[in-house]
C-alpha positions as CSV (number, residue, x, y, z in Angstrom):
1,M,0.0,0.0,-0.1
2,N,1.2,3.4,-0.8
3,K,2.2,6.3,2.0
4,M,-1.1,7.4,3.5
5,N,-1.6,11.3,3.4
6,K,-4.2,13.5,5.2
7,I,-7.0,14.3,3.1
8,N,-7.1,17.6,1.8
9,V,-10.8,18.6,1.6
10,D,-9.8,21.8,-0.6
11,D,-9.0,19.4,-3.3
12,I,-12.4,17.9,-3.3
13,I,-14.4,20.2,-5.9
14,S,-17.8,17.9,-6.2
15,L,-19.5,15.1,-4.6
16,P,-19.1,11.9,-6.6
17,N,-22.1,10.8,-8.9
18,A,-21.1,7.1,-9.1
19,Y,-18.3,4.5,-7.1
20,P,-15.3,4.0,-8.9
21,D,-14.9,1.4,-11.5
22,D,-12.4,-0.7,-10.0
23,F,-14.4,-0.7,-6.8
24,L,-17.4,-1.9,-8.6
25,E,-15.8,-4.6,-10.4
26,F,-14.4,-5.8,-6.8
27,Y,-18.1,-5.4,-5.5
28,N,-19.5,-7.5,-8.3
29,Q,-16.9,-10.2,-7.6
30,N,-17.6,-10.3,-4.1
31,K,-21.4,-9.9,-3.6
32,D,-21.6,-12.8,-1.3
33,N,-19.3,-11.3,1.3
34,I,-20.3,-7.3,0.9
35,S,-23.4,-5.8,1.9
36,K,-25.7,-3.9,-0.6
37,L,-23.8,-0.3,-1.3
38,P,-25.7,2.6,0.0
39,N,-27.6,4.7,-2.6
40,I,-24.9,7.1,-4.0
41,K,-27.0,10.0,-3.5
42,S,-27.3,9.1,0.3
43,N,-25.0,10.7,2.9
44,N,-23.4,7.3,3.5
45,G,-22.8,6.7,-0.4
46,R,-21.4,10.1,-1.1
47,C,-19.0,9.5,1.6
48,L,-18.0,6.1,0.8
49,A,-17.6,6.8,-2.5
50,V,-15.3,9.9,-1.7
51,M,-13.1,7.6,0.4
52,L,-12.8,5.3,-2.5
53,Y,-11.6,7.8,-5.0
54,Y,-9.1,9.3,-2.7
55,K,-7.4,5.8,-2.2
56,N,-4.1,6.9,-0.7
57,C,-5.8,9.5,1.9
58,Y,-6.9,9.1,5.4
59,W,-9.6,11.1,7.1
60,T,-9.4,12.4,10.9
61,R,-12.7,13.9,12.3
62,E,-11.6,17.5,11.4
63,E,-11.7,16.5,7.8
64,T,-15.1,14.6,8.1
65,E,-16.6,17.8,9.6
66,T,-15.1,20.3,7.1
67,F,-16.2,18.0,4.5
68,C,-19.8,17.7,5.7
69,K,-20.0,21.8,6.1
70,K,-18.7,22.3,2.8
71,F,-21.0,19.8,0.9
72,Q,-24.0,20.9,3.4
73,L,-24.6,17.1,4.4
74,K,-26.7,16.9,7.5
75,T,-25.5,14.7,10.1
76,D,-25.2,15.1,13.9
77,D,-21.9,13.2,14.0
78,S,-20.0,13.4,10.7
79,I,-17.3,10.6,12.1
80,Q,-20.5,8.0,11.7
81,L,-20.5,8.6,7.8
82,F,-16.6,7.4,7.6
83,N,-16.2,5.1,10.4
84,K,-18.3,2.2,10.0
85,K,-17.5,1.2,6.1
86,S,-16.1,-2.2,7.5
87,Q,-19.6,-3.2,8.4
88,L,-20.0,-3.7,4.6
89,G,-17.4,-6.2,4.6
90,I,-15.0,-4.0,3.2
91,E,-11.6,-3.8,4.9
92,C,-10.8,-0.4,6.5
93,S,-8.0,1.2,8.5
94,T,-7.7,-0.1,12.3
95,E,-5.8,2.9,13.1
96,R,-7.4,5.1,15.8
97,G,-8.5,8.3,14.5
98,K,-7.9,7.6,10.9
99,Y,-10.3,6.5,8.4
100,Y,-9.7,4.9,5.0
101,I,-10.5,2.3,2.8
102,V,-7.5,-0.3,2.5
103,Y,-6.2,-0.5,-1.1
104,P,-5.9,-2.9,-2.7
105,Y,-9.7,-3.7,-1.7
106,K,-9.9,-6.6,0.6
107,T,-13.4,-8.1,2.0
108,T,-13.7,-8.9,5.7
109,N,-16.3,-11.6,7.6
110,K,-17.9,-8.4,9.3
111,Y,-21.1,-8.1,7.1
112,K,-21.3,-12.1,7.1
113,M,-21.2,-12.1,10.7
114,R,-23.7,-9.5,11.3
115,K,-26.1,-11.5,8.8
116,N,-28.6,-13.8,10.5
117,F,-27.0,-17.4,10.7
118,Q,-29.2,-19.7,8.7
119,W,-28.1,-23.2,9.2
120,D,-29.2,-25.8,6.5
121,G,-28.4,-28.8,8.7
122,S,-25.1,-29.5,6.9
123,E,-21.9,-29.5,8.3
124,E,-20.2,-27.4,5.8
125,S,-22.4,-24.5,6.7
126,K,-21.8,-24.8,10.5
127,N,-18.2,-24.9,10.1
128,Q,-18.1,-22.3,7.6
129,A,-20.1,-20.0,10.5
130,I,-17.6,-21.3,12.8
131,N,-14.4,-20.4,10.6
132,D,-16.1,-17.0,10.1
133,I,-16.3,-16.5,14.0
134,K,-12.7,-17.6,14.4
135,S,-11.3,-15.5,11.7
136,H,-13.1,-12.4,13.4
137,I,-11.4,-13.0,16.5
138,Q,-7.9,-13.9,14.8
139,E,-8.1,-10.7,12.7
140,N,-9.7,-8.2,15.6
141,Y,-8.2,-9.7,18.8
142,I,-5.5,-12.1,18.5
143,N,-3.5,-10.6,15.8
144,I,-3.7,-6.9,17.4
145,S,-0.3,-5.9,19.1
146,N,-0.5,-5.3,22.8
147,D,0.6,-1.6,22.2
148,K,-2.8,-0.9,20.4
149,W,-4.8,-2.0,23.0
150,Q,-6.6,0.6,24.7
151,L,-8.3,1.3,28.4
152,G,-11.8,2.1,27.9
153,D,-15.0,2.8,30.3
154,R,-17.0,-0.3,31.1
155,N,-19.8,1.9,31.7
156,P,-19.8,5.1,29.5
157,D,-22.8,6.6,31.3
158,I,-21.2,7.0,34.9
159,E,-18.6,9.5,35.9
160,D,-16.0,6.7,37.5
161,N,-12.2,7.4,36.9
162,T,-11.2,4.7,39.1
163,N,-10.0,1.1,37.8
164,N,-13.4,-0.3,38.6
165,N,-14.7,1.1,35.5
166,L,-12.0,0.3,33.1
167,V,-11.7,-2.3,30.8
168,L,-8.9,-3.3,28.3
169,Q,-9.8,-3.2,24.6
170,P,-8.8,-3.7,21.0
171,P,-9.2,-0.8,18.4
172,I,-12.6,-2.6,17.0
173,Q,-14.3,-2.1,20.6
174,A,-13.9,1.7,19.9
175,R,-16.8,1.8,18.2
176,Y,-19.1,0.7,20.5
177,R,-17.6,2.4,23.5
178,D,-20.5,5.3,23.8
179,E,-23.5,2.7,23.5
180,Y,-22.6,-0.2,25.2
181,I,-21.4,-1.4,28.7
182,F,-18.8,-3.6,29.0
183,E,-18.8,-6.7,31.3
184,D,-15.5,-7.6,30.1
185,T,-13.4,-7.3,27.3
186,L,-15.8,-9.6,25.0
187,T,-19.2,-9.3,26.6
188,K,-21.4,-6.0,25.9
189,I,-24.9,-5.0,26.8
190,P,-26.7,-1.6,25.1
191,T,-26.9,1.2,27.3
192,P,-30.3,2.3,27.7
193,K,-30.1,5.2,25.3
194,K,-28.8,2.3,22.9
195,L,-31.5,-0.1,23.7
196,K,-34.1,2.6,23.0
197,K,-32.8,3.3,19.4
198,M,-32.7,-0.5,19.0
199,I,-36.2,-0.9,19.9
200,E,-37.5,2.3,17.7
201,M,-35.7,0.6,14.9
202,G,-37.2,-2.7,15.3
203,Q,-33.4,-3.8,15.9
204,S,-34.5,-5.0,19.8
205,P,-32.3,-8.2,21.1
206,Y,-35.2,-9.0,23.4
207,S,-38.6,-10.4,22.5
208,K,-41.7,-9.1,23.5
209,S,-42.3,-11.0,26.3
210,Q,-38.7,-10.3,27.5
211,L,-39.5,-6.7,27.3
212,I,-42.5,-6.8,29.4
213,E,-40.4,-9.2,31.7
214,L,-37.9,-6.2,32.0
215,K,-40.7,-3.3,32.1
216,N,-42.0,-5.2,35.0
217,L,-38.7,-5.8,36.9
218,L,-37.8,-2.0,36.7
219,N,-41.3,-1.1,37.8
220,S,-40.7,-3.5,41.0
221,Q,-37.6,-1.6,41.8
222,N,-37.2,1.2,44.2
223,L,-35.0,3.7,42.1
224,D,-34.9,6.2,44.7
225,L,-32.6,4.0,46.6
């Protein structure tokens, strides 16, 4: 990979109207491993495309904010338009605070990990799913050198700077820090704010009966204590 330079937003004259041809070729060859691409006219589509056109450049928060203001892209957090592209199944930077698409393009198992596992009863499909999980752990936990691991908050919603609220995490966990409570390095549960969003979007991890159980549990607690 060529040397990465920080993007200069002044060099970007207009928003792209299509994804680069070489990326579309890569996408068409790897459709089973990559999510459907966002509409090129959406904010996510524009930002993905501009990252692809400027292959040898990385973005920081400063550039994402400048870009969104320059092209009047409405967003509460510009970083969200640049830092979650790996969830599509495309390999991205693991450098903290630097956002770019790895080139030459590569797929990751993140999209397949996020798809519902459909077991057809065969050992092949079972073993493929297991190998995807192992590959994800190997790539994002085991192969990450110790110096890149970071201390994060177990619970982002409480003001506790003691060791009781610290947990060691590899860089991949950074995207979850503001929305999840970590029981340990691997085990996490959504914060109340995140759970509210998930329910509103029809993505609740709980069934209706479990939500009723939670509601009854909370109603039974003396929350003044």
